[in-house]
N, C-alpha and C positions, 0 to 999 in steps of 0.2 A: 517462397513461405508459405508453410504450413499454416491452415485455418487455427486459430489458437482458440478464437468463441469456441469455435466446433467443439474441441478438445473439452474445455472447460464446460460446458453447457453438460455432455456427455457427463463427463466427471460427476457433475452435482444432482442431473438427471438419474445417476446409477450410485450415488450415495458413495461414493470411494475416499471422500477425505471424512464423512462426518465424524466417526471414530475418534480422528483426533484432536477433534476440535468440539470438546463438550464444555471447556469451560476459558475463560479469557487467557492470552499467552503471558509470557513474562515480558513481553516488551508493552503491551498493554497496562498492565501492572506495575510497572516501571514510569509510565507518561502518565497514569494517573496522581502520582505520587506529587508529579512538578504542574501540572495545571492548576487554573483555577477554578474554584467549585461554581457550578451552574456554566460551565464554558458550552458555546455552539461548536460542534464536530463535526468534520466532515471524514469522513472514513473512504479513501480510495483504493477498492479494492476487497472488499468485505468479506467474499466469501462465503460459509455457512453462517456469519454473523458474531462469532463468538466474545470477540472483542467490544462489537458495537453492543451487545448486550451488558457487555462489564460496566461501559460507559453509560450506557442509559441508564442500569441500577444504581449508578454511583449518583444518578442526578444532574448527568449534562445530558442536553440537547442535541441529538444524533440524526445526520444526515447518512445512512449508510450506502454505499453506492457500491455498484459491480458491472462490467460487460457482460455479464451470462445473465439473460431475461430468465432463465432458469433458475439459477442460486435466488433473484431479486422477489421472484413469485413464491419461491417455496421458505424464505426469510417472513416474507412481506403475510405469508399465512401461520408460519409457526409462531411468530411473536407477536400475533395482531393485538395480544394484550399489554403490550410493553408500553409502558409510560415515555415521554420523550424520545422515540425511536420510530422514524419512517425510512424504508427504502427505494432507491430510485436506481434505474438504469442508467449507466454514466459510461461514455466509453472515451476514456482518457486521452485516446489519439486525436479528438477533433476537441474544440474549443467548449467549456465546460458548460457554460450558460448558466451557471449560477450567480452572477452580478460580484460586483467587488465589493472588497473590506466587508465579506460577510461570514466567516468566522475565525473566531479565537484558535482554532487548533485543527490541522490538516493532519491525518493519521493515516500512514502506507505502511501495512508491513508485507514485504514480499509482494510487493505489485507494482514497483517502477521498473522492473528490470526486465519487461520484455520487448522493450520497444530500441528501434535505431536511433544514433546519437540524434537527427536531425528531432524526431519526434518527441526524445526523452526532453532536450531542451524546452520545448514549446510547451511540456508540460509542467516542468518547473515554472516556465513564465505564467500559464493558469492558474498556478497552486500560490504566487505570490499576487496575483491577481484579487483571487478570491478570500485571500487573509488581510484580516486586521492589522494595523499597525502593531508591531511587539507581539500579534499572533504565532504560535509554535506550530513550524513542519519537524513532524517526527518520523523517519522512516528507518526502514530496513531492508536492503538487499543483500542477494549472493555477491559475493567477494570473487577478486582472480584468484583466489586460495581455495576456492569450492573443488570438489573432487571431482566435480563434471568438467570444470573450466577446460578449454580446448578439445573436448571430444562431440563428433557430428561434422556438421559441416560448418564452415567459417562462413557468414552473411557479410559483417565485417569486424572491423578490430573489436576483439572482447566479445562477440556476439557469435551465439551457436546456435544450430538446429540439429536438435539429439532425439531420436523417433517422435518426431512431428510438434516435440516441446522446442520453442523458441528462448533463448537467456541472454542476458545482457549481461557478462559482469562487472561490478564495479570495483576498483581501488580507492583509497582514501581521497587520492588525488584527482581523480575523476568526481567522486560525488562532490568535492569543495569546488569544483571549478563551475557547478549548479547554482551555488549557495554564494562565492565570493560578493556580489555584486548587489543582491539583492537581502542576502541574510546575516545575522551576525550567528557564526557556528557556537553554541553552550559546550557541543559536544559531539566526539566523531571517535569513533574505535573499531576495531576489528576484533572476531572473534571465529570461534566454532558450538556449534550447538547440532542438535539432533529435529530436522522439518519435517513433518508427515512422513516419519521413521527414517529418513534417510539422513548419515553425520552429512553436514552441509558446514560452510565458511560465509560470513557474512561482514558486511560495513553496517553498522548502525550512525544515525545520525540525528543529531535534538538541535536545529536551530531556529531563531526569533526574526521575524519580518521585519525589516528596516524599508518605512515609505517615506 
């Protein structure tokens, strides 16, 4: 499997995705409408930080994480004057180390679909640990209906490497399999949208942690 961290470090170093991410995304705006005021939010895979900024300027307390040290360094410098916002390097494939029952919301847009099934299940376990009881998990992943599905080298079921990029495509049943034990699903839907200039298909889920 190719070095995914290296790919994203390069993308952030060269600013390849900056012009797609000047404002909060539609998913972040949707989440803002349902979460409680002054929530403590953990973002997994913050990228260039546009959704984190949206949450922080709406008076939520945000810990924005990414496995790319380049992204975190650039965000910390760019947004150093923003209140309620901190940036932290975090490799989701490892234990989070952020403590249990710490967050009201965990938000992950296009960041959970890069891992093997085993690691993905560990990630959802870490998410459940980090969330408070009744805390929200809000995530969006590429779906098996995406135009890129099935292209490249198959690494395992529904997971492919194409031009160096690894993607694990979700079905609704697959997404639900991570939630059925420790979460109450409030919303699950499939759809189509354009992400970073490309037509895409997604799975979107909003669920509440049960402790």
